[in-house]
Backbone and ligand atoms as CSV (ligand in chain L), in Angstrom:
chain,resi,resn,atom,element,x,y,z
A,1,MET,N,N,-19.216,-8.028,11.335
A,1,MET,CA,C,-17.802,-7.980,10.920
A,1,MET,C,C,-17.550,-6.795,10.000
A,2,LEU,N,N,-18.494,-6.446,9.171
A,2,LEU,CA,C,-18.344,-5.257,8.334
A,2,LEU,C,C,-18.077,-4.058,9.210
A,3,LYS,N,N,-18.819,-4.017,10.297
A,3,LYS,CA,C,-18.706,-2.905,11.213
A,3,LYS,C,C,-17.329,-2.897,11.882
A,4,ILE,N,N,-16.865,-4.058,12.246
A,4,ILE,CA,C,-15.563,-4.172,12.890
A,4,ILE,C,C,-14.483,-3.539,12.018
A,5,LEU,N,N,-14.574,-3.778,10.743
A,5,LEU,CA,C,-13.558,-3.251,9.843
A,5,LEU,C,C,-13.693,-1.751,9.646
A,6,GLY,N,N,-14.854,-1.221,9.968
A,6,GLY,CA,C,-15.045,0.219,9.847
A,6,GLY,C,C,-15.031,0.701,8.418
A,7,ILE,N,N,-15.310,-0.181,7.481
A,7,ILE,CA,C,-15.275,0.227,6.079
A,7,ILE,C,C,-16.598,-0.118,5.404
A,8,SER,N,N,-17.628,-0.288,6.202
A,8,SER,CA,C,-18.905,-0.728,5.640
A,8,SER,C,C,-19.650,0.405,4.939
A,9,GLY,N,N,-19.346,1.643,5.349
A,9,GLY,CA,C,-20.118,2.746,4.816
A,9,GLY,C,C,-19.743,3.157,3.401
A,10,GLU,N,N,-18.653,2.605,2.895
A,10,GLU,CA,C,-18.180,3.089,1.612
A,10,GLU,C,C,-18.950,2.489,0.454
A,11,GLU,N,N,-19.128,3.279,-0.535
A,11,GLU,CA,C,-19.975,2.910,-1.646
A,11,GLU,C,C,-19.396,1.751,-2.461
A,12,GLY,N,N,-20.242,0.854,-2.825
A,12,GLY,CA,C,-19.834,-0.216,-3.725
A,12,GLY,C,C,-18.903,-1.237,-3.112
A,13,LEU,N,N,-18.743,-1.174,-1.830
A,13,LEU,CA,C,-17.806,-2.095,-1.209
A,13,LEU,C,C,-18.553,-3.285,-0.624
A,14,ARG,N,N,-18.097,-4.445,-0.961
A,14,ARG,CA,C,-18.645,-5.625,-0.321
A,14,ARG,C,C,-17.530,-6.415,0.325
A,15,VAL,N,N,-17.736,-6.714,1.563
A,15,VAL,CA,C,-16.735,-7.462,2.305
A,15,VAL,C,C,-17.376,-8.738,2.831
A,16,ALA,N,N,-16.766,-9.834,2.577
A,16,ALA,CA,C,-17.236,-11.072,3.159
A,16,ALA,C,C,-16.138,-11.605,4.057
A,17,VAL,N,N,-16.495,-11.948,5.234
A,17,VAL,CA,C,-15.501,-12.469,6.139
A,17,VAL,C,C,-15.848,-13.908,6.465
A,18,VAL,N,N,-14.922,-14.773,6.184
A,18,VAL,CA,C,-15.137,-16.177,6.474
A,18,VAL,C,C,-14.148,-16.550,7.560
A,19,MET,N,N,-14.652,-16.708,8.757
A,19,MET,CA,C,-13.766,-17.023,9.862
A,19,MET,C,C,-13.657,-18.537,9.995
A,20,ASN,N,N,-12.508,-18.959,10.443
A,20,ASN,CA,C,-12.317,-20.364,10.797
A,20,ASN,C,C,-12.584,-21.344,9.657
A,21,VAL,N,N,-12.114,-21.002,8.486
A,21,VAL,CA,C,-12.211,-21.927,7.362
A,21,VAL,C,C,-11.188,-23.051,7.572
A,22,GLU,N,N,-11.605,-24.260,7.292
A,22,GLU,CA,C,-10.668,-25.388,7.442
A,22,GLU,C,C,-9.583,-25.317,6.374
A,23,SER,N,N,-8.365,-25.535,6.785
A,23,SER,CA,C,-7.263,-25.524,5.835
A,23,SER,C,C,-6.338,-26.679,6.177
A,24,ARG,N,N,-5.889,-27.389,5.138
A,24,ARG,CA,C,-5.046,-28.550,5.404
A,24,ARG,C,C,-3.718,-28.139,6.031
A,25,LYS,N,N,-3.196,-26.992,5.586
A,25,LYS,CA,C,-1.882,-26.582,6.070
A,25,LYS,C,C,-1.926,-26.016,7.488
A,26,LEU,N,N,-2.902,-25.139,7.732
A,26,LEU,CA,C,-2.876,-24.366,8.970
A,26,LEU,C,C,-3.896,-24.814,10.003
A,27,GLY,N,N,-4.674,-25.855,9.663
A,27,GLY,CA,C,-5.780,-26.149,10.557
A,27,GLY,C,C,-6.882,-25.171,10.254
A,28,LYS,N,N,-7.165,-24.279,11.192
A,28,LYS,CA,C,-8.210,-23.288,10.930
A,28,LYS,C,C,-7.575,-21.988,10.470
A,29,LYS,N,N,-8.247,-21.313,9.554
A,29,LYS,CA,C,-7.744,-19.999,9.183
A,29,LYS,C,C,-8.895,-19.054,8.866
A,30,ASP,N,N,-8.588,-17.792,8.914
A,30,ASP,CA,C,-9.588,-16.778,8.642
A,30,ASP,C,C,-9.337,-16.187,7.269
A,31,ILE,N,N,-10.410,-15.991,6.531
A,31,ILE,CA,C,-10.285,-15.370,5.217
A,31,ILE,C,C,-11.173,-14.135,5.188
A,32,VAL,N,N,-10.623,-13.036,4.732
A,32,VAL,CA,C,-11.393,-11.811,4.570
A,32,VAL,C,C,-11.454,-11.528,3.080
A,33,LYS,N,N,-12.663,-11.463,2.525
A,33,LYS,CA,C,-12.789,-11.202,1.093
A,33,LYS,C,C,-13.258,-9.776,0.867
A,34,ILE,N,N,-12.565,-9.071,0.027
A,34,ILE,CA,C,-12.910,-7.695,-0.285
A,34,ILE,C,C,-13.219,-7.624,-1.769
A,35,GLU,N,N,-14.324,-7.020,-2.115
A,35,GLU,CA,C,-14.698,-6.984,-3.519
A,35,GLU,C,C,-14.331,-5.655,-4.167
A,36,ASN,N,N,-13.649,-5.740,-5.308
A,36,ASN,CA,C,-13.427,-4.585,-6.179
A,36,ASN,C,C,-12.664,-3.423,-5.564
A,37,ARG,N,N,-11.791,-3.700,-4.667
A,37,ARG,CA,C,-11.177,-2.566,-4.013
A,37,ARG,C,C,-9.933,-3.016,-3.268
A,38,HIS,N,N,-8.957,-2.126,-3.220
A,38,HIS,CA,C,-7.786,-2.401,-2.420
A,38,HIS,C,C,-7.947,-1.762,-1.061
A,39,LEU,N,N,-7.249,-2.295,-0.107
A,39,LEU,CA,C,-7.390,-1.786,1.256
A,39,LEU,C,C,-6.296,-0.798,1.573
A,40,ARG,N,N,-6.663,0.207,2.350
A,40,ARG,CA,C,-5.641,1.117,2.859
A,40,ARG,C,C,-4.878,0.403,3.979
A,41,PRO,N,N,-3.616,0.805,4.177
A,41,PRO,CA,C,-2.813,0.126,5.205
A,41,PRO,C,C,-3.496,0.128,6.576
A,42,GLU,N,N,-4.200,1.192,6.891
A,42,GLU,CA,C,-4.859,1.249,8.190
A,42,GLU,C,C,-5.970,0.197,8.291
A,43,GLU,N,N,-6.624,-0.057,7.174
A,43,GLU,CA,C,-7.674,-1.067,7.169
A,43,GLU,C,C,-7.090,-2.472,7.304
A,44,VAL,N,N,-5.945,-2.675,6.656
A,44,VAL,CA,C,-5.265,-3.958,6.803
A,44,VAL,C,C,-4.869,-4.163,8.264
A,45,ASN,N,N,-4.398,-3.102,8.903
A,45,ASN,CA,C,-4.013,-3.203,10.306
A,45,ASN,C,C,-5.205,-3.513,11.206
A,46,LYS,N,N,-6.341,-2.938,10.892
A,46,LYS,CA,C,-7.543,-3.245,11.673
A,46,LYS,C,C,-7.899,-4.716,11.568
A,47,ILE,N,N,-7.819,-5.220,10.351
A,47,ILE,CA,C,-8.116,-6.641,10.161
A,47,ILE,C,C,-7.104,-7.480,10.930
A,48,ALA,N,N,-5.847,-7.062,10.883
A,48,ALA,CA,C,-4.798,-7.804,11.586
A,48,ALA,C,C,-5.036,-7.839,13.091
A,49,LEU,N,N,-5.614,-6.753,13.623
A,49,LEU,CA,C,-5.867,-6.707,15.062
A,49,LEU,C,C,-6.986,-7.668,15.462
A,50,ILE,N,N,-7.930,-7.859,14.552
A,50,ILE,CA,C,-9.065,-8.719,14.866
A,50,ILE,C,C,-8.774,-10.172,14.509
A,51,ALA,N,N,-8.118,-10.359,13.394
A,51,ALA,CA,C,-7.834,-11.718,12.926
A,51,ALA,C,C,-6.381,-11.794,12.469
A,52,PRO,N,N,-5.456,-11.928,13.434
A,52,PRO,CA,C,-4.016,-11.815,13.121
A,52,PRO,C,C,-3.497,-12.867,12.144
A,53,THR,N,N,-4.226,-13.942,11.950
A,53,THR,CA,C,-3.737,-14.967,11.023
A,53,THR,C,C,-4.554,-15.004,9.731
A,54,ALA,N,N,-5.352,-13.961,9.514
A,54,ALA,CA,C,-6.255,-13.971,8.359
A,54,ALA,C,C,-5.517,-13.817,7.037
A,55,THR,N,N,-6.153,-14.305,5.992
A,55,THR,CA,C,-5.720,-14.031,4.629
A,55,THR,C,C,-6.758,-13.112,4.015
A,56,ILE,N,N,-6.297,-12.064,3.334
A,56,ILE,CA,C,-7.225,-11.157,2.676
A,56,ILE,C,C,-7.259,-11.503,1.193
A,57,ASN,N,N,-8.447,-11.745,0.682
A,57,ASN,CA,C,-8.610,-12.004,-0.748
A,57,ASN,C,C,-9.324,-10.827,-1.385
A,58,ILE,N,N,-8.706,-10.231,-2.393
A,58,ILE,CA,C,-9.375,-9.191,-3.157
A,58,ILE,C,C,-10.084,-9.887,-4.315
A,59,VAL,N,N,-11.389,-9.666,-4.410
A,59,VAL,CA,C,-12.205,-10.395,-5.380
A,59,VAL,C,C,-12.731,-9.429,-6.427
A,60,LYS,N,N,-12.628,-9.827,-7.687
A,60,LYS,CA,C,-13.195,-9.032,-8.764
A,60,LYS,C,C,-13.964,-9.967,-9.688
A,61,ASP,N,N,-15.206,-9.621,-9.961
A,61,ASP,CA,C,-16.062,-10.488,-10.778
A,61,ASP,C,C,-15.982,-11.949,-10.335
A,62,TYR,N,N,-16.139,-12.166,-9.060
A,62,TYR,CA,C,-16.174,-13.499,-8.458
A,62,TYR,C,C,-14.846,-14.247,-8.525
A,63,GLU,N,N,-13.805,-13.579,-8.967
A,63,GLU,CA,C,-12.513,-14.246,-8.969
A,63,GLU,C,C,-11.536,-13.558,-8.035
A,64,VAL,N,N,-10.716,-14.350,-7.380
A,64,VAL,CA,C,-9.716,-13.785,-6.485
A,64,VAL,C,C,-8.576,-13.217,-7.327
A,65,VAL,N,N,-8.349,-11.908,-7.255
A,65,VAL,CA,C,-7.296,-11.289,-8.055
A,65,VAL,C,C,-6.044,-11.007,-7.219
A,66,GLU,N,N,-6.188,-11.033,-5.911
A,66,GLU,CA,C,-5.034,-10.773,-5.061
A,66,GLU,C,C,-5.260,-11.431,-3.710
A,67,LYS,N,N,-4.196,-12.038,-3.189
A,67,LYS,CA,C,-4.280,-12.647,-1.863
A,67,LYS,C,C,-3.137,-12.122,-1.036
A,68,LYS,N,N,-3.430,-11.734,0.177
A,68,LYS,CA,C,-2.291,-11.453,1.040
A,68,LYS,C,C,-2.559,-11.812,2.484
A,69,ARG,N,N,-1.503,-12.230,3.141
A,69,ARG,CA,C,-1.584,-12.523,4.559
A,69,ARG,C,C,-1.528,-11.210,5.300
A,70,VAL,N,N,-2.351,-11.080,6.336
A,70,VAL,CA,C,-2.232,-9.869,7.138
A,70,VAL,C,C,-0.983,-9.993,8.005
A,71,GLU,N,N,-0.397,-8.875,8.278
A,71,GLU,CA,C,0.777,-8.879,9.137
A,71,GLU,C,C,0.658,-7.731,10.125
A,72,LEU,N,N,0.747,-8.076,11.367
A,72,LEU,CA,C,0.613,-7.062,12.402
A,72,LEU,C,C,1.923,-6.282,12.523
A,73,PRO,N,N,1.866,-4.956,12.391
A,73,PRO,CA,C,3.097,-4.183,12.579
A,73,PRO,C,C,3.504,-4.206,14.053
A,74,SER,N,N,4.729,-3.820,14.368
A,74,SER,CA,C,5.155,-3.863,15.769
A,74,SER,C,C,4.649,-2.655,16.546
A,75,ILE,N,N,4.256,-1.604,15.825
A,75,ILE,CA,C,3.656,-0.425,16.456
A,75,ILE,C,C,2.312,-0.158,15.782
A,76,ILE,N,N,1.278,0.009,16.593
A,76,ILE,CA,C,-0.057,0.317,16.072
A,76,ILE,C,C,-0.329,1.786,16.360
A,77,GLU,N,N,-0.553,2.544,15.293
A,77,GLU,CA,C,-0.747,3.979,15.464
A,77,GLU,C,C,-2.154,4.394,15.077
A,78,ASN,N,N,-2.753,5.270,15.882
A,78,ASN,CA,C,-4.010,5.922,15.500
A,78,ASN,C,C,-5.278,5.086,15.568
A,79,ILE,N,N,-5.166,3.796,15.404
A,79,ILE,CA,C,-6.373,2.975,15.264
A,79,ILE,C,C,-7.111,2.839,16.589
A,80,LEU,N,N,-6.335,2.691,17.663
A,80,LEU,CA,C,-6.936,2.428,18.965
A,80,LEU,C,C,-6.724,3.589,19.915
A,81,ARG,N,N,-7.597,3.663,20.896
A,81,ARG,CA,C,-7.552,4.723,21.876
A,81,ARG,C,C,-7.014,4.134,23.176
A,82,CYS,N,N,-6.220,4.896,23.896
A,82,CYS,CA,C,-5.726,4.420,25.184
A,82,CYS,C,C,-6.857,4.506,26.211
A,83,PRO,N,N,-7.104,3.403,26.942
A,83,PRO,CA,C,-8.211,3.416,27.908
A,83,PRO,C,C,-7.912,4.213,29.178
A,84,ASN,N,N,-6.677,4.610,29.375
A,84,ASN,CA,C,-6.319,5.360,30.578
A,84,ASN,C,C,-6.708,6.838,30.411
A,85,PRO,N,N,-7.682,7.316,31.209
A,85,PRO,CA,C,-8.185,8.686,31.016
A,85,PRO,C,C,-7.129,9.761,31.289
A,86,THR,N,N,-6.083,9.439,32.022
A,86,THR,CA,C,-5.062,10.446,32.292
A,86,THR,C,C,-3.879,10.345,31.314
A,87,CYS,N,N,-3.980,9.456,30.364
A,87,CYS,CA,C,-2.898,9.300,29.373
A,87,CYS,C,C,-2.765,10.587,28.543
A,88,ILE,N,N,-1.565,10.932,28.182
A,88,ILE,CA,C,-1.314,12.168,27.428
A,88,ILE,C,C,-2.032,12.177,26.080
A,89,THR,N,N,-2.265,10.992,25.516
A,89,THR,CA,C,-2.953,10.923,24.215
A,89,THR,C,C,-4.441,11.230,24.334
A,90,ARG,N,N,-4.964,11.270,25.574
A,90,ARG,CA,C,-6.384,11.543,25.771
A,90,ARG,C,C,-6.647,13.020,26.038
A,91,LYS,N,N,-5.585,13.796,26.208
A,91,LYS,CA,C,-5.750,15.227,26.477
A,91,LYS,C,C,-6.062,15.939,25.166
A,92,PRO,N,N,-7.210,16.638,25.138
A,92,PRO,CA,C,-7.654,17.239,23.869
A,92,PRO,C,C,-6.662,18.243,23.298
A,93,ARG,N,N,-5.889,18.882,24.140
A,93,ARG,CA,C,-4.985,19.920,23.628
A,93,ARG,C,C,-3.643,19.390,23.187
A,94,GLU,N,N,-3.381,18.148,23.493
A,94,GLU,CA,C,-2.097,17.577,23.094
A,94,GLU,C,C,-2.284,16.841,21.773
A,95,PRO,N,N,-1.626,17.309,20.724
A,95,PRO,CA,C,-1.809,16.619,19.433
A,95,PRO,C,C,-0.933,15.370,19.334
A,96,ILE,N,N,-1.128,14.481,20.267
A,96,ILE,CA,C,-0.310,13.268,20.266
A,96,ILE,C,C,-1.155,12.082,19.839
A,97,LYS,N,N,-0.699,11.395,18.815
A,97,LYS,CA,C,-1.443,10.250,18.310
A,97,LYS,C,C,-1.227,9.041,19.214
A,98,PRO,N,N,-2.301,8.297,19.455
A,98,PRO,CA,C,-2.125,7.083,20.255
A,98,PRO,C,C,-1.189,6.096,19.550
A,99,ARG,N,N,-0.276,5.536,20.317
A,99,ARG,CA,C,0.650,4.534,19.761
A,99,ARG,C,C,0.735,3.368,20.726
A,100,PHE,N,N,0.672,2.181,20.187
A,100,PHE,CA,C,0.777,0.992,21.007
A,100,PHE,C,C,1.860,0.074,20.470
A,101,ARG,N,N,2.626,-0.476,21.392
A,101,ARG,CA,C,3.648,-1.450,21.043
A,101,ARG,C,C,3.013,-2.839,21.140
A,102,VAL,N,N,3.298,-3.698,20.187
A,102,VAL,CA,C,2.769,-5.059,20.248
A,102,VAL,C,C,3.670,-5.886,21.173
A,103,LEU,N,N,3.108,-6.299,22.317
A,103,LEU,CA,C,3.877,-7.092,23.270
A,103,LEU,C,C,3.830,-8.565,22.905
A,104,SER,N,N,2.659,-8.996,22.468
A,104,SER,CA,C,2.505,-10.394,22.102
A,104,SER,C,C,1.395,-10.509,21.071
A,105,LYS,N,N,1.574,-11.438,20.131
A,105,LYS,CA,C,0.586,-11.578,19.059
A,105,LYS,C,C,-0.444,-12.642,19.382
A,106,ASN,N,N,-0.055,-13.608,20.158
A,106,ASN,CA,C,-0.965,-14.686,20.476
A,106,ASN,C,C,-0.758,-15.165,21.914
A,107,PRO,N,N,-1.614,-14.754,22.855
A,107,PRO,CA,C,-2.759,-13.859,22.677
A,107,PRO,C,C,-2.300,-12.426,22.438
A,108,LEU,N,N,-3.129,-11.664,21.751
A,108,LEU,CA,C,-2.755,-10.307,21.402
A,108,LEU,C,C,-2.739,-9.395,22.631
A,109,ARG,N,N,-1.600,-8.743,22.836
A,109,ARG,CA,C,-1.499,-7.769,23.918
A,109,ARG,C,C,-0.713,-6.572,23.413
A,110,LEU,N,N,-1.290,-5.381,23.625
A,110,LEU,CA,C,-0.632,-4.150,23.207
A,110,LEU,C,C,-0.387,-3.287,24.430
A,111,GLN,N,N,0.673,-2.460,24.352
A,111,GLN,CA,C,0.967,-1.567,25.456
A,111,GLN,C,C,1.097,-0.138,24.955
A,112,CYS,N,N,0.404,0.783,25.629
A,112,CYS,CA,C,0.499,2.198,25.287
A,112,CYS,C,C,1.947,2.657,25.462
A,113,VAL,N,N,2.477,3.293,24.429
A,113,VAL,CA,C,3.868,3.738,24.450
A,113,VAL,C,C,4.078,4.828,25.505
A,114,TYR,N,N,3.004,5.583,25.795
A,114,TYR,CA,C,3.148,6.744,26.677
A,114,TYR,C,C,2.913,6.440,28.146
A,115,CYS,N,N,1.882,5.647,28.459
A,115,CYS,CA,C,1.565,5.440,29.877
A,115,CYS,C,C,1.692,3.993,30.309
A,116,GLY,N,N,1.945,3.076,29.367
A,116,GLY,CA,C,2.175,1.693,29.751
A,116,GLY,C,C,0.923,0.857,29.945
A,117,THR,N,N,-0.247,1.440,29.723
A,117,THR,CA,C,-1.491,0.676,29.858
A,117,THR,C,C,-1.526,-0.465,28.847
A,118,ILE,N,N,-1.995,-1.621,29.319
A,118,ILE,CA,C,-2.052,-2.815,28.473
A,118,ILE,C,C,-3.456,-2.974,27.887
A,119,LEU,N,N,-3.502,-3.269,26.611
A,119,LEU,CA,C,-4.768,-3.604,25.950
A,119,LEU,C,C,-4.761,-5.091,25.629
A,120,THR,N,N,-5.823,-5.784,26.016
A,120,THR,CA,C,-5.936,-7.195,25.678
A,120,THR,C,C,-6.734,-7.343,24.385
A,121,ALA,N,N,-6.736,-8.554,23.845
A,121,ALA,CA,C,-7.485,-8.821,22.604
A,121,ALA,C,C,-8.951,-8.421,22.772
A,122,GLU,N,N,-9.503,-8.698,23.955
A,122,GLU,CA,C,-10.900,-8.332,24.214
A,122,GLU,C,C,-11.129,-6.829,24.125
A,123,ASP,N,N,-10.232,-6.062,24.783
A,123,ASP,CA,C,-10.346,-4.597,24.742
A,123,ASP,C,C,-10.298,-4.105,23.299
A,124,ILE,N,N,-9.419,-4.708,22.524
A,124,ILE,CA,C,-9.184,-4.251,21.149
A,124,ILE,C,C,-10.428,-4.486,20.294
A,125,VAL,N,N,-10.961,-5.705,20.379
A,125,VAL,CA,C,-12.153,-6.033,19.587
A,125,VAL,C,C,-13.324,-5.130,20.016
A,126,GLU,N,N,-13.442,-4.917,21.316
A,126,GLU,CA,C,-14.524,-4.062,21.819
A,126,GLU,C,C,-14.421,-2.655,21.236
A,127,GLN,N,N,-13.212,-2.120,21.225
A,127,GLN,CA,C,-13.024,-0.770,20.661
A,127,GLN,C,C,-13.344,-0.728,19.181
A,128,LEU,N,N,-12.947,-1.753,18.456
A,128,LEU,CA,C,-13.124,-1.731,17.008
A,128,LEU,C,C,-14.582,-1.982,16.611
A,129,ILE,N,N,-15.273,-2.754,17.420
A,129,ILE,CA,C,-16.697,-2.961,17.155
A,129,ILE,C,C,-17.477,-1.719,17.535
A,130,GLY,N,N,-16.963,-0.985,18.493
A,130,GLY,CA,C,-17.643,0.221,18.938
A,130,GLY,C,C,-18.571,-0.035,20.105
A,131,GLY,N,N,-18.192,-0.986,20.937
A,131,GLY,CA,C,-18.892,-1.207,22.205
A,131,GLY,C,C,-20.065,-2.156,22.147
L,1,ZN,ZN,ZN,-1.806,5.628,27.373
């Protein structure tokens, strides 16, 4: 899971991910704990793509100092690559950033803004884990 978030290499960062914690209100929920550090918006979006209902807890000295629900934006930029090899975002000379529209959150489905290719939750997790 550290790898999924793509933030494991940073110094002094500890991330604990507790998936499927029982909660009286929501049934099952995902909690992502981050130690001593705030997340960049892109990192929050990555977490949202993997665990759209997760709560992120920022922990300092074993205490939770900040809690926030992840929220998936309606457009995902830069994080994911379009799987269509002929897509304009895949052309090395075109400085076009990949953009995906969120078609559905549950199950997660994204659509490339440029060529219409659909990404499923499986494709997304595979890309973020790195294969
Ligand atoms: Zn595309």
